[in-house]
RONUKE-970647 format. One line per 4 residues: their letters; for each residue x, y, z of N, C-alpha, C, O, CB. Coordinates in Angstrom, 1 decimal. Glycine has a CB too. Example, Ala and Ser with C-alpha at 12.3 -4.5 7.8 and 13.67 -1.06 7.14 Angstrom:
<pts>
AS = 13.2:-5.7:7.8:12.3:-4.5:7.8:13.2:-3.3:7.8:14.2:-3.3:8.5:11.3:-4.5:9.0 | 12.8:-2.2:7.1:13.7:-1.1:7.1:12.9:0.0:7.9:13.4:1.1:8.0:14.1:-0.6:5.7
</pts>
This chain:
<pts>
MSGV = -150.5:122.5:131.6:-150.5:122.7:133.2:-150.7:123.9:133.7:-150.0:124.7:133.1:-149.3:122.4:134.0 | -151.3:124.4:134.4:-151.7:125.4:134.9:-150.9:125.8:135.9:-151.0:127.0:136.2:-152.6:125.3:135.2 | -150.0:125.1:136.4:-149.1:125.7:137.4:-149.7:125.6:138.8:-149.0:125.5:139.8:-148.8:127.3:137.0 | -150.9:125.6:139.0:-151.5:126.0:140.5:-151.7:124.4:141.0:-152.0:123.4:140.4:-153.2:127.0:140.5
PASA = -151.3:124.5:142.5:-151.5:123.4:142.9:-153.1:122.8:143.0:-154.1:123.6:143.0:-150.8:123.5:144.0 | -153.2:121.2:143.1:-154.5:121.1:143.3:-155.4:121.4:144.7:-156.6:121.4:144.9:-154.7:119.8:142.9 | -154.4:121.6:145.5:-155.0:122.3:146.7:-155.3:123.4:146.8:-156.0:123.8:147.8:-154.5:122.1:147.6 | -154.7:124.4:145.9:-155.3:125.9:146.3:-156.0:126.1:144.9:-155.7:127.2:144.4:-153.9:127.3:146.7
AGGH = -156.8:125.4:144.0:-157.3:125.4:143.3:-158.7:124.6:143.5:-159.6:124.4:142.7:-156.6:125.1:142.5 | -158.7:124.4:144.9:-160.0:123.5:145.8:-160.5:122.4:144.8:-161.7:122.2:144.6:-161.5:124.6:146.2 | -159.5:121.7:144.4:-159.5:120.2:143.9:-158.6:119.2:144.3:-157.8:119.4:145.3:-159.4:120.2:142.7 | -158.6:118.1:143.7:-157.7:117.0:144.3:-157.0:116.6:142.8:-157.4:116.7:141.7:-158.6:115.6:145.1
APAA = -155.8:116.2:143.4:-154.6:115.5:142.4:-155.5:114.4:141.5:-156.4:113.7:142.0:-153.1:114.6:143.5 | -155.1:114.4:140.3:-156.1:113.4:139.6:-155.8:112.0:139.9:-154.8:111.8:140.6:-156.1:113.5:137.9 | -156.5:110.9:139.5:-156.1:109.4:140.3:-154.8:109.1:139.6:-153.9:108.5:140.1:-157.3:107.9:140.1 | -155.0:109.7:138.1:-153.7:109.2:137.0:-152.5:109.4:137.8:-151.6:108.6:137.6:-153.6:110.2:135.4
SMRQ = -152.2:110.7:138.8:-150.8:110.8:139.2:-150.4:109.9:140.4:-149.3:109.9:140.9:-150.6:112.2:139.6 | -151.3:109.1:140.8:-151.2:108.3:141.9:-150.0:107.2:141.4:-150.1:106.6:140.3:-152.7:107.7:142.3 | -149.2:106.9:142.2:-148.2:106.1:142.2:-148.8:104.5:141.8:-149.5:103.8:142.5:-147.4:106.2:143.7 | -148.3:104.1:140.5:-148.9:102.8:140.3:-147.7:101.7:141.0:-146.6:102.0:140.9:-149.2:102.6:138.6
AGLW = -148.0:100.6:141.5:-147.1:99.5:141.7:-146.5:99.0:140.8:-147.2:98.7:139.9:-147.5:98.6:142.1 | -145.0:98.7:140.6:-144.6:98.4:139.6:-144.4:96.8:139.4:-145.0:96.2:140.3:-143.5:99.3:139.4 | -143.8:96.1:138.6:-144.2:94.7:138.1:-143.1:94.2:139.5:-143.6:93.3:140.3:-143.6:94.1:136.1 | -141.7:94.7:140.0:-140.9:94.2:140.6:-141.2:94.8:142.0:-140.5:95.6:142.5:-139.7:94.2:140.0
NIAN = -142.3:94.3:142.5:-142.4:94.6:144.3:-142.2:93.5:145.0:-141.8:92.5:144.3:-143.6:95.1:144.8 | -142.5:93.2:146.1:-142.3:92.2:147.0:-143.3:91.2:146.9:-142.9:90.1:147.4:-142.2:92.7:148.2 | -144.5:91.2:146.4:-145.5:90.5:146.2:-145.2:89.5:145.4:-145.1:88.3:145.6:-146.4:91.3:145.9 | -144.9:90.4:144.2:-144.6:89.6:143.1:-143.6:88.8:142.8:-143.6:87.9:142.1:-144.7:90.2:142.2
ILTM = -142.5:89.4:143.7:-141.2:88.7:143.9:-141.6:87.5:144.8:-141.1:86.5:144.3:-140.0:89.7:144.7 | -142.3:87.2:145.8:-142.7:86.2:146.1:-143.6:85.3:145.3:-143.2:84.2:145.5:-143.1:86.5:147.0 | -144.5:85.3:144.6:-145.0:84.7:143.5:-144.0:84.2:142.7:-144.1:83.0:142.6:-145.8:85.5:142.9 | -143.0:84.7:142.1:-142.7:84.1:141.3:-141.3:83.4:141.9:-140.5:82.6:141.3:-142.6:84.9:140.1
VRLL = -141.2:83.9:143.5:-140.0:82.7:143.5:-141.2:81.3:144.0:-140.6:80.2:144.2:-138.4:83.1:145.2 | -142.5:81.3:144.1:-143.3:80.2:144.3:-143.5:79.4:143.1:-143.6:78.2:143.3:-144.5:80.7:144.8 | -143.4:79.7:141.8:-143.4:79.3:140.6:-142.0:78.8:140.3:-142.0:77.8:139.6:-144.0:80.3:139.8 | -140.5:79.4:140.6:-139.9:79.1:140.5:-139.2:77.7:141.7:-138.2:77.0:141.6:-139.6:80.2:140.2
LVPG = -140.1:77.6:142.6:-139.9:76.4:143.5:-140.7:75.1:142.9:-140.6:74.0:143.5:-140.5:76.8:145.0 | -141.5:75.3:141.7:-142.3:74.1:141.2:-141.3:73.2:140.9:-140.9:72.2:141.6:-143.2:74.3:139.8 | -140.7:73.6:139.6:-139.7:72.6:139.2:-138.6:72.0:140.3:-138.2:70.8:140.1:-139.0:73.1:138.1 | -138.2:72.6:141.2:-137.2:72.2:142.3:-138.0:71.4:143.0:-137.4:70.4:143.4:-136.7:73.3:143.1
FVLL = -139.2:71.6:143.3:-139.7:70.7:144.5:-140.0:69.2:143.7:-139.6:68.1:144.1:-141.4:71.3:145.3 | -140.6:69.4:142.3:-140.6:68.4:141.5:-139.1:67.0:141.5:-139.0:65.7:141.5:-140.7:69.4:140.2 | -138.3:68.1:141.5:-136.8:67.4:141.2:-136.3:66.9:142.2:-135.4:66.0:142.0:-135.8:68.3:140.8 | -136.6:67.3:143.3:-136.4:66.8:145.0:-137.2:65.9:145.6:-137.0:65.3:146.6:-136.5:67.8:145.9
MMHN = -138.4:65.8:144.9:-139.8:64.7:145.1:-139.0:63.6:144.4:-138.5:62.8:145.1:-141.6:65.2:144.3 | -138.8:63.6:143.0:-138.3:62.6:142.5:-137.3:61.9:142.2:-137.2:61.0:141.5:-138.5:62.6:142.1 | -136.0:62.8:143.4:-134.9:62.3:143.3:-134.7:60.9:143.9:-134.8:60.8:145.1:-134.1:63.1:143.8 | -134.3:59.6:142.9:-133.5:58.6:143.7:-134.8:57.9:143.7:-135.0:57.1:144.6:-132.6:58.9:145.4
GGYD = -135.8:58.0:142.9:-136.8:57.1:142.7:-137.7:57.5:143.5:-138.7:56.8:143.7:-136.6:55.7:142.8 | -137.7:58.6:144.0:-138.8:59.5:145.0:-139.2:58.8:146.3:-140.3:59.0:146.8:-140.3:59.6:144.2 | -138.1:57.8:146.9:-138.4:57.0:147.8:-137.8:57.1:149.4:-138.0:56.6:150.5:-138.0:56.0:147.1 | -136.5:58.3:148.6:-135.6:58.7:149.5:-136.1:59.5:150.8:-136.4:60.7:150.7:-134.8:59.4:148.8
PAWR = -136.0:58.8:152.0:-137.0:59.7:153.0:-135.9:61.2:153.0:-136.4:62.3:152.8:-137.2:58.9:155.0 | -134.3:61.0:153.2:-133.9:62.4:152.8:-134.2:63.6:152.0:-134.5:64.8:152.4:-133.1:62.2:152.4 | -134.1:62.9:150.8:-134.8:63.8:149.8:-136.4:64.2:149.6:-136.9:65.2:149.0:-134.4:63.3:148.7 | -137.2:63.3:150.3:-138.7:63.7:150.2:-138.5:64.6:151.4:-139.5:65.3:151.6:-140.1:62.4:150.4
SFAW = -137.6:64.9:152.3:-137.4:66.0:153.7:-137.4:67.2:152.9:-138.3:68.0:152.9:-135.9:65.9:154.9 | -136.1:67.3:152.1:-135.9:68.3:151.2:-137.0:68.9:150.3:-137.0:70.1:150.0:-135.1:67.8:150.5 | -138.0:67.8:149.9:-139.1:68.5:149.0:-140.0:69.1:149.9:-140.6:70.1:149.6:-139.8:67.5:148.1 | -140.1:68.3:151.3:-141.1:69.2:152.0:-140.9:70.5:152.2:-141.7:71.5:152.3:-141.3:68.7:153.2
AAFA = -139.6:70.5:152.4:-139.3:72.4:152.7:-139.4:73.2:151.7:-139.7:74.4:151.7:-137.9:72.9:153.4 | -138.9:72.3:150.5:-139.6:73.6:149.6:-141.1:73.9:149.1:-141.4:74.8:148.5:-139.1:73.6:148.4 | -142.0:72.6:149.8:-143.0:73.0:149.5:-143.8:73.8:150.4:-144.8:74.4:150.1:-143.5:72.1:149.2 | -143.0:73.7:152.0:-143.5:74.4:153.0:-143.2:76.1:152.6:-144.1:76.9:152.5:-142.9:73.9:154.4
VAMI = -141.5:76.3:152.2:-141.8:77.1:151.8:-142.5:77.9:150.8:-142.7:79.1:151.1:-141.2:77.0:151.8 | -143.1:77.5:149.5:-144.2:77.9:148.8:-145.5:78.2:149.5:-146.2:79.2:149.3:-144.4:77.1:147.9 | -145.9:77.2:150.3:-147.1:77.3:151.2:-147.2:78.9:152.1:-148.3:79.5:152.1:-146.7:75.9:152.4 | -146.2:79.3:152.6:-145.8:80.0:153.6:-145.7:81.2:152.4:-146.7:82.1:152.5:-144.3:79.4:154.5
TDLF = -144.6:81.5:151.2:-145.2:82.7:150.7:-146.7:83.1:150.0:-147.2:84.2:149.8:-144.5:82.9:149.8 | -147.2:81.8:149.9:-148.6:82.1:149.5:-149.6:82.7:150.7:-150.8:83.0:150.6:-149.2:80.7:148.8 | -149.0:82.8:151.7:-150.2:83.2:153.2:-149.7:85.1:152.9:-150.5:86.0:153.1:-149.5:82.3:155.7 | -148.2:85.2:152.3:-148.2:86.7:152.3:-148.1:87.5:151.2:-147.7:88.6:151.5:-147.2:87.1:153.0
DGHL = -148.4:87.2:149.9:-147.9:88.0:148.8:-149.3:88.4:148.5:-149.5:89.5:148.0:-147.0:87.3:147.5 | -150.2:87.7:148.7:-151.6:88.3:148.4:-151.8:89.3:149.7:-152.1:90.4:149.4:-152.9:86.9:148.3 | -151.7:89.0:151.1:-151.6:90.3:151.9:-151.0:91.4:151.4:-151.6:92.3:150.9:-151.0:90.1:153.0 | -149.9:91.3:151.4:-148.9:92.4:151.2:-149.5:93.4:149.8:-149.6:94.6:149.7:-147.4:91.6:150.8
ARTY = -149.7:92.3:149.0:-150.5:93.2:147.3:-151.7:94.2:148.0:-151.7:95.4:147.7:-151.6:91.5:145.7 | -152.6:93.8:148.8:-153.8:94.2:148.9:-153.5:95.3:150.2:-154.0:96.5:150.2:-155.0:93.0:149.2 | -152.6:94.9:151.2:-152.2:95.8:152.5:-151.6:97.2:151.8:-152.0:98.3:152.0:-151.0:95.0:153.8 | -150.5:96.9:150.8:-149.9:98.2:150.4:-150.0:98.3:148.8:-149.2:98.7:148.0:-148.4:98.3:150.9
NLVT = -151.2:97.9:148.7:-151.4:98.5:147.4:-150.7:98.1:146.1:-150.7:99.0:145.2:-151.3:99.7:147.5 | -150.2:97.0:146.0:-149.3:96.2:145.1:-149.8:95.3:144.1:-149.1:94.4:143.6:-148.6:95.5:145.9 | -151.2:95.7:143.9:-152.2:94.6:142.9:-151.5:95.2:141.8:-151.3:96.5:141.7:-154.2:94.7:142.9 | -151.0:94.4:140.9:-150.9:94.4:139.5:-151.5:93.1:138.8:-151.9:92.0:139.3:-149.4:94.6:139.2
DFGK = -151.6:93.6:137.4:-152.3:92.6:136.5:-151.2:91.4:136.3:-151.7:90.4:135.6:-152.8:93.3:134.9 | -150.1:91.2:136.7:-149.2:90.1:136.6:-149.5:89.5:137.8:-149.6:88.2:137.8:-147.8:90.4:136.3 | -149.8:90.3:139.1:-150.1:89.1:140.1:-151.4:88.6:140.2:-151.6:87.5:140.8:-149.8:89.3:141.4 | -152.4:89.3:139.7:-153.5:88.7:139.5:-153.7:87.3:138.6:-154.5:86.4:138.8:-154.2:89.6:139.0
IADP = -152.8:87.2:137.6:-152.5:86.3:136.7:-152.0:85.1:137.6:-152.5:84.0:137.8:-151.7:86.8:135.6 | -150.9:85.4:137.9:-149.6:84.9:138.2:-149.8:84.1:139.8:-149.4:82.9:140.0:-148.3:86.4:138.3 | -150.5:84.7:140.8:-150.6:84.3:141.8:-151.7:83.0:141.8:-151.4:82.0:142.4:-150.8:85.5:142.5 | -152.9:83.0:141.1:-153.5:81.5:141.2:-152.7:80.5:140.5:-152.5:79.4:141.2:-154.9:81.4:140.5
IADK = -152.3:80.7:139.3:-151.4:79.8:138.7:-150.3:79.2:139.5:-149.9:78.0:139.4:-150.8:80.5:137.5 | -149.7:80.3:140.6:-148.9:79.5:141.3:-148.9:78.6:142.4:-148.1:77.8:142.9:-148.2:80.0:141.5 | -150.4:79.2:143.0:-151.0:78.3:143.9:-151.3:76.9:143.6:-151.1:76.0:144.4:-152.0:78.8:144.3 | -152.2:76.9:142.1:-152.3:75.2:141.6:-151.3:74.9:141.1:-151.3:73.7:141.1:-153.2:74.7:140.5
AIMG = -150.2:75.5:140.7:-149.0:74.7:140.1:-148.5:73.7:141.1:-148.5:72.5:140.9:-147.7:75.7:139.8 | -147.9:74.5:142.3:-147.1:73.9:143.3:-148.2:72.8:144.2:-147.6:72.0:144.9:-146.3:75.3:144.3 | -149.3:72.7:144.3:-149.9:72.1:144.9:-150.4:70.7:144.1:-150.6:69.5:144.6:-150.8:73.1:145.3 | -150.6:71.3:142.6:-150.7:70.3:141.5:-149.4:69.3:141.3:-149.5:68.1:141.1:-150.9:71.0:140.2
AALI = -148.7:69.8:141.4:-147.5:69.1:141.1:-147.2:68.4:142.3:-146.4:67.5:141.9:-146.4:70.0:140.7 | -147.4:68.3:143.5:-147.0:67.6:144.6:-148.1:66.7:145.1:-148.0:65.9:146.1:-146.6:68.5:145.5 | -149.4:66.9:144.3:-150.5:65.6:144.3:-150.0:64.6:143.2:-150.0:63.3:143.4:-152.3:66.2:144.0 | -149.7:65.2:141.9:-149.2:64.4:140.6:-147.9:63.8:140.9:-147.4:63.1:140.0:-148.9:65.3:139.3
CLST = -147.4:63.8:141.8:-146.1:63.5:142.3:-146.2:62.2:143.1:-145.5:61.2:143.0:-145.4:64.6:143.1 | -147.3:62.5:144.0:-147.6:61.4:145.3:-148.3:60.3:144.6:-147.9:59.2:144.8:-148.7:62.1:146.6 | -149.4:60.6:143.9:-150.0:59.7:142.8:-149.2:59.0:142.1:-149.4:57.8:141.9:-150.6:60.3:142.0 | -148.3:59.7:141.7:-147.3:58.8:140.7:-146.7:58.0:141.4:-146.7:56.8:140.9:-146.2:59.3:140.0
LDDL = -146.1:58.3:142.6:-145.6:57.2:143.4:-146.3:56.2:144.2:-145.7:55.5:145.0:-144.9:57.7:144.3 | -147.7:56.1:143.8:-148.4:55.4:144.4:-148.9:55.5:146.0:-149.6:54.7:146.5:-147.8:54.4:144.1 | -148.3:56.8:146.6:-148.8:57.1:147.9:-149.7:57.9:148.2:-149.7:58.3:149.3:-148.0:57.6:148.5 | -150.8:58.3:147.2:-151.7:58.9:147.3:-153.0:58.3:146.1:-152.6:58.2:144.9:-151.2:60.3:147.3
PWWV = -154.1:58.1:146.4:-155.0:57.7:145.2:-155.3:58.7:144.2:-155.8:59.8:144.5:-156.3:57.2:145.6 | -155.1:58.4:143.0:-155.3:59.1:141.8:-157.0:59.9:141.8:-157.3:61.0:141.3:-155.0:57.9:140.4 | -157.7:59.0:142.5:-158.8:60.0:142.5:-159.0:60.8:143.4:-160.0:61.5:143.3:-159.9:59.7:142.4 | -158.1:61.1:144.4:-157.9:62.0:145.4:-157.3:63.2:144.9:-157.7:64.3:145.4:-157.2:61.4:146.4
TGVI = -156.1:63.3:143.7:-155.8:64.3:143.2:-156.3:64.6:142.0:-155.9:65.7:141.4:-154.6:64.3:143.2 | -157.3:63.5:141.3:-158.2:64.4:140.4:-159.7:65.1:141.2:-160.2:66.1:140.8:-158.6:63.3:139.0 | -160.1:64.5:142.1:-160.9:65.5:142.8:-160.3:67.0:143.3:-161.0:68.0:143.2:-161.4:64.9:143.9 | -159.3:67.1:143.6:-158.6:68.2:144.2:-158.0:69.3:143.0:-157.8:70.5:143.2:-157.4:67.5:145.1
LLRE = -157.9:68.8:141.9:-157.5:69.2:141.0:-158.6:70.0:139.8:-158.5:70.9:139.1:-156.6:68.1:140.7 | -159.9:68.9:140.1:-160.9:69.1:139.2:-161.3:70.6:139.9:-161.7:71.7:139.3:-162.2:67.8:139.1 | -161.2:70.3:141.2:-162.3:71.4:142.0:-161.3:72.9:141.7:-161.9:73.9:141.4:-162.5:70.9:144.3 | -159.9:72.9:141.7:-159.2:74.0:141.9:-159.0:74.5:140.7:-158.7:75.7:140.8:-158.1:73.9:142.6
IGIT = -159.0:74.0:139.3:-159.1:74.1:138.0:-160.5:74.8:137.7:-160.6:75.8:137.0:-158.9:72.7:137.5 | -161.8:74.2:138.4:-162.9:74.6:137.9:-163.5:75.8:138.8:-164.3:76.7:138.5:-163.8:73.5:137.7 | -163.0:75.7:139.7:-163.4:77.0:140.3:-162.4:78.0:140.0:-163.0:79.1:139.7:-163.6:77.0:141.7 | -161.1:78.1:139.9:-160.6:79.1:138.9:-161.2:79.8:137.6:-161.1:81.0:137.3:-159.6:78.6:138.5
LMRF = -161.8:78.8:136.9:-162.3:78.7:135.4:-163.7:79.6:135.6:-163.9:80.5:134.9:-162.6:77.0:134.7 | -164.4:79.2:136.5:-165.9:79.9:136.9:-165.4:80.8:137.3:-165.9:81.7:136.6:-166.9:79.3:138.0 | -164.7:81.3:138.2:-164.2:83.0:138.3:-164.1:83.9:137.5:-164.7:85.0:137.7:-163.0:83.3:138.5 | -163.3:83.7:136.0:-163.2:84.2:135.4:-164.7:84.3:134.4:-165.0:85.3:133.7:-162.0:83.6:135.2
WVIR = -165.5:83.2:134.5:-167.0:83.2:133.8:-168.0:84.3:134.5:-168.9:84.7:133.8:-167.7:81.7:133.9 | -167.7:84.7:135.8:-168.4:85.5:136.3:-168.1:86.7:136.4:-168.9:87.6:136.6:-168.7:85.2:137.3 | -166.7:86.9:136.3:-166.1:88.3:136.9:-166.6:89.4:136.4:-166.7:90.4:137.2:-164.6:88.6:136.8 | -167.1:89.6:135.3:-167.8:90.7:134.7:-169.0:91.2:135.6:-169.3:92.4:135.6:-168.3:90.2:133.3
HGVI = -169.7:90.3:136.2:-170.6:90.4:137.1:-170.5:90.7:138.6:-171.4:91.0:139.3:-171.1:89.6:136.9 | -169.0:90.5:139.0:-168.4:90.4:140.5:-167.7:89.7:140.8:-167.3:88.8:140.0:-169.2:90.3:141.4 | -167.2:89.8:142.3:-166.1:88.7:142.4:-166.7:87.8:143.3:-167.7:88.0:143.9:-164.5:89.2:143.0 | -166.1:86.8:143.4:-166.8:85.6:144.5:-165.5:85.6:145.3:-164.4:85.3:145.0:-167.4:83.6:143.7
PASR = -166.0:86.1:146.8:-164.8:86.2:147.8:-164.3:85.0:148.3:-165.0:84.0:148.2:-165.2:86.8:148.9 | -162.9:84.9:148.9:-162.6:83.6:149.4:-163.7:83.7:150.7:-164.0:84.8:151.3:-160.8:83.4:149.8 | -164.3:82.4:151.2:-165.0:82.2:152.2:-163.7:81.5:153.2:-162.6:81.2:152.9:-166.3:81.4:151.8 | -164.5:81.3:154.5:-163.8:80.8:155.5:-163.7:79.3:155.5:-163.0:78.8:156.4:-164.2:81.2:156.6
GGKM = -164.2:78.9:154.8:-164.5:77.5:154.4:-163.3:77.4:153.2:-162.4:76.6:153.3:-166.2:77.2:153.8 | -163.3:78.1:152.5:-161.9:78.1:151.4:-160.8:77.8:152.0:-160.0:76.8:151.8:-161.6:79.6:150.8 | -160.8:79.1:153.0:-159.6:79.0:153.9:-159.1:78.3:154.4:-157.9:78.2:154.3:-159.5:79.5:154.6 | -159.8:77.3:155.3:-159.7:76.0:156.1:-159.5:74.9:155.1:-158.8:74.0:155.5:-161.1:75.8:156.9
KTLA = -160.2:74.7:153.6:-159.6:73.9:152.6:-158.0:74.0:152.4:-157.2:73.0:152.5:-160.3:74.2:151.3 | -157.9:75.5:152.2:-156.2:75.4:151.5:-155.3:74.9:152.8:-154.3:74.3:152.5:-155.5:77.2:151.0 | -155.7:75.0:154.0:-155.2:75.0:155.2:-154.9:73.5:155.3:-153.7:73.1:155.4:-156.1:75.6:156.2 | -155.9:72.8:155.3:-156.4:71.5:155.1:-155.6:70.6:154.2:-155.0:69.7:154.7:-157.6:71.5:154.6
QGVG = -155.6:71.1:152.8:-155.2:70.7:151.9:-153.2:70.8:151.6:-152.5:70.0:151.1:-156.0:71.3:151.2 | -152.9:71.9:152.2:-151.5:72.2:152.3:-150.8:71.1:153.8:-149.8:70.4:153.9:-151.4:74.1:152.5 | -151.6:71.4:154.6:-151.2:70.1:155.7:-151.3:68.7:155.6:-150.6:67.8:156.2:-151.9:70.1:156.7 | -152.2:68.5:154.8:-152.3:67.1:154.5:-151.0:66.5:153.3:-150.4:65.4:153.4:-153.9:67.0:153.9
TGMY = -150.8:67.5:152.3:-150.1:67.2:151.4:-148.8:67.0:151.9:-148.1:66.1:151.5:-150.2:68.0:150.5 | -148.5:68.0:152.9:-147.1:67.9:153.3:-147.0:66.9:154.2:-145.9:66.4:154.2:-146.5:69.1:153.8 | -147.6:66.6:154.7:-147.4:65.3:155.7:-147.3:63.8:154.5:-146.6:62.9:154.7:-149.0:65.1:157.0 | -147.9:64.0:153.7:-147.9:62.8:152.6:-146.6:62.9:151.6:-146.2:62.1:150.8:-149.4:62.9:151.5
ILAL = -146.1:64.1:152.0:-144.6:64.2:151.0:-143.5:63.7:152.3:-142.5:63.1:152.0:-144.1:66.3:150.3 | -143.7:64.0:153.2:-142.6:63.2:154.5:-142.7:61.8:154.6:-143.8:61.4:154.3:-142.9:63.6:156.2 | -141.8:61.1:154.9:-141.8:59.5:155.1:-142.4:59.1:156.2:-141.8:58.4:157.0:-140.5:59.0:155.4 | -143.7:59.3:156.4:-144.3:59.1:158.0:-144.5:57.6:157.6:-144.6:57.0:156.6:-146.1:60.1:158.7
TGPL = -144.5:57.2:159.4:-144.8:55.7:159.2:-145.7:56.0:161.0:-145.8:57.1:161.7:-142.8:54.3:159.0 | -146.3:54.6:161.3:-146.9:54.6:162.5:-148.3:55.3:162.8:-149.3:55.1:162.0:-146.0:55.1:163.2 | -148.4:56.0:163.9:-149.5:57.1:164.0:-149.7:58.2:163.1:-150.9:58.6:162.7:-149.4:57.6:165.3 | -148.5:58.9:162.8:-148.5:60.0:161.9:-149.1:59.6:160.4:-149.8:60.4:159.7:-147.0:60.5:161.8
ATLR = -148.6:58.3:160.1:-149.2:57.8:158.8:-150.8:57.9:158.7:-151.3:58.3:157.7:-148.8:56.2:158.7 | -151.5:57.5:159.8:-152.7:57.5:160.3:-153.4:58.7:160.2:-154.4:58.8:159.5:-152.6:57.0:161.4 | -152.8:59.6:160.8:-153.3:61.0:161.1:-153.1:61.8:159.8:-153.7:62.8:159.9:-152.6:61.7:162.4 | -152.5:61.5:158.8:-151.9:62.1:157.4:-153.3:61.7:156.6:-153.7:62.5:155.7:-150.2:61.3:156.8
FWVM = -154.0:60.3:156.8:-155.0:60.2:156.2:-156.0:60.9:156.6:-156.5:61.7:155.7:-155.1:59.2:156.2 | -156.5:60.8:157.6:-157.4:61.7:158.0:-157.7:63.4:158.0:-158.7:64.1:158.1:-157.3:61.4:158.8 | -156.3:63.8:157.9:-155.9:65.4:157.4:-156.5:65.3:155.8:-157.6:65.8:155.4:-153.7:65.7:157.5 | -155.9:64.7:155.3:-156.6:64.5:153.7:-157.7:64.1:153.5:-158.4:64.4:152.5:-155.9:63.6:152.8
AVAV = -158.2:63.5:154.3:-160.0:63.2:154.1:-161.0:64.4:154.3:-162.0:64.6:153.6:-160.5:62.0:155.3 | -160.5:65.2:155.6:-160.9:66.3:155.6:-160.8:67.2:154.8:-161.8:67.9:154.6:-160.6:66.6:156.4 | -159.4:67.5:154.0:-159.3:68.2:153.1:-160.2:67.7:151.8:-161.0:68.6:151.4:-158.0:68.4:152.9 | -160.3:66.6:150.9:-161.1:66.4:150.3:-162.9:66.7:150.6:-163.7:67.0:149.7:-160.6:65.3:149.9
ALTV = -163.4:66.6:151.7:-164.6:66.9:151.8:-164.6:68.0:151.7:-165.2:68.4:150.7:-165.1:66.6:152.7 | -163.7:69.2:152.7:-163.8:70.5:152.4:-163.7:71.0:151.1:-164.4:71.9:150.8:-163.1:71.0:153.0 | -162.6:70.4:150.2:-162.6:70.6:148.6:-164.3:70.7:147.9:-164.8:71.6:147.3:-161.7:69.2:147.9 | -164.7:69.5:148.2:-166.3:69.1:147.9:-167.1:70.4:147.9:-167.7:71.0:147.1:-167.0:67.9:149.2
LTGL = -166.9:70.6:149.4:-168.3:71.3:149.9:-168.1:72.5:149.5:-169.1:73.0:148.9:-168.5:71.2:151.5 | -166.8:73.4:149.7:-166.7:74.5:149.2:-166.7:74.6:148.1:-167.1:75.7:147.8:-166.1:75.0:149.6 | -166.4:74.0:147.2:-166.8:73.6:145.5:-168.0:74.1:145.2:-168.4:74.9:144.4:-167.0:71.9:145.2 | -168.8:73.2:146.1:-170.3:73.5:145.2:-171.0:74.9:146.3:-172.1:75.4:145.9:-171.7:71.6:145.3
DYVK = -170.5:75.3:147.2:-170.9:76.4:147.8:-170.8:77.6:146.5:-171.7:78.1:146.0:-170.0:76.6:149.2 | -169.2:77.8:146.1:-168.8:78.5:145.2:-170.0:78.2:143.6:-170.5:79.1:142.9:-167.2:78.0:145.1 | -170.1:77.2:143.5:-170.7:77.1:142.1:-172.1:77.5:142.4:-172.9:77.7:141.5:-170.5:75.4:141.5 | -172.5:77.7:143.9:-173.6:78.1:143.9:-173.6:79.5:144.4:-174.7:79.8:144.8:-174.3:77.2:144.5
QAVQ = -172.9:80.4:144.5:-172.6:81.4:144.2:-172.3:82.6:143.1:-172.6:83.8:143.1:-172.1:81.2:144.5 | -171.7:81.7:142.3:-171.4:81.7:141.1:-172.6:81.8:140.2:-172.8:82.8:139.5:-170.7:80.7:140.8 | -173.4:81.0:140.0:-174.9:81.0:139.7:-175.6:82.2:140.0:-175.9:83.1:139.2:-175.6:80.1:140.4 | -175.8:82.1:141.3:-176.7:83.5:141.6:-175.7:84.9:141.3:-176.2:86.1:141.3:-177.2:83.5:143.6
LRRA = -174.7:84.7:141.1:-174.1:86.2:141.2:-174.1:86.6:139.2:-173.9:87.7:138.7:-172.0:86.3:142.1 | -174.2:85.6:138.7:-174.3:85.5:137.0:-175.8:85.8:136.9:-176.0:86.6:136.0:-173.8:83.7:136.2 | -176.9:85.6:137.4:-178.2:85.9:137.3:-178.3:86.9:137.7:-178.6:87.8:136.9:-178.9:85.2:137.8 | -178.1:87.2:138.9:-177.9:88.7:139.4:-177.5:89.8:138.6:-178.1:90.8:138.5:-176.9:88.8:140.4
GRSA = -176.4:89.4:137.9:-175.9:90.3:136.6:-176.5:90.5:135.7:-176.7:91.6:135.3:-175.0:90.1:136.0 | -176.8:89.5:135.3:-177.8:89.4:133.5:-179.0:90.3:134.4:-179.0:91.4:133.9:-178.5:87.1:132.5 | -179.6:90.2:135.1:-180.8:90.8:135.4:-180.9:92.0:135.7:-182.0:92.5:135.7:-181.3:90.3:136.1 | -179.6:92.9:136.0:-179.2:94.2:136.1:-179.0:94.6:134.8:-179.1:95.8:134.7:-178.1:94.5:137.0
EPGG = -178.6:94.1:133.8:-178.3:94.3:132.6:-179.1:95.1:131.9:-180.1:94.6:132.3:-178.2:93.4:132.0 | -179.4:96.0:131.1:-180.3:96.7:130.2:-180.9:95.4:129.2:-180.2:94.6:128.5:-179.3:98.0:129.3 | -182.5:95.3:129.4:-183.2:94.5:128.4:-182.8:92.8:129.1:-182.9:91.8:128.4:-182.6:94.9:126.7 | -182.4:92.8:130.2:-182.3:91.5:130.8:-183.6:91.2:131.7:-184.6:92.0:131.7:-180.9:91.5:131.7
PAR = -183.8:90.2:132.4:-184.9:89.5:132.6:-185.6:90.3:133.7:-184.9:90.8:134.6:-184.7:88.0:132.8 | -186.6:90.4:133.8:-187.5:91.1:135.1:-187.6:90.4:136.2:-188.0:89.3:136.0:-188.8:91.4:134.9 | -187.2:90.9:137.5:-187.5:90.2:138.6:-188.7:90.2:139.2:-188.8:89.5:140.2:-187.0:90.5:139.3
</pts>
């Protein structure tokens, strides 16, 4: 070390000296809470045969908390520079785990057709794998349609978790129908973006195909 401050030397402090976010930050803690809620949700959902309205309400509360933490952890990580390698991996896993657990429980109880669960899970897992497929060429940003899809899935699934009857039971059917439609449409859009991104990346590589 020269002992001369960076400002006095006419330079800037090296990037390596910047404080790096630690593992135990608020964003990662919220992600871990969401992961821990998954087994708790399943136990509440399937308790007493899975058809007890009271226990279904408790399960809905756990699901709602998980969805709320999903809204905040990513925003906090980006806003306050709390992005970590753990968060990059754990956050999408937590998202898929709680939604997948809810859908599988509902289909197991015959409250939701298995094909609906299959379409949503296939899309979610497929898009996640596709992001990794093109990650060295660029990042596919979350679209407005994707955010609407997530909201519709969360609301629709939450309504199915509750033991609803009458008009609300009819309403949840249409909310889930919208969620499935958005799931398919946004999935196709992401596939299109991924193919274009990969082609552009390969063309820009040395020895790549000429444009």
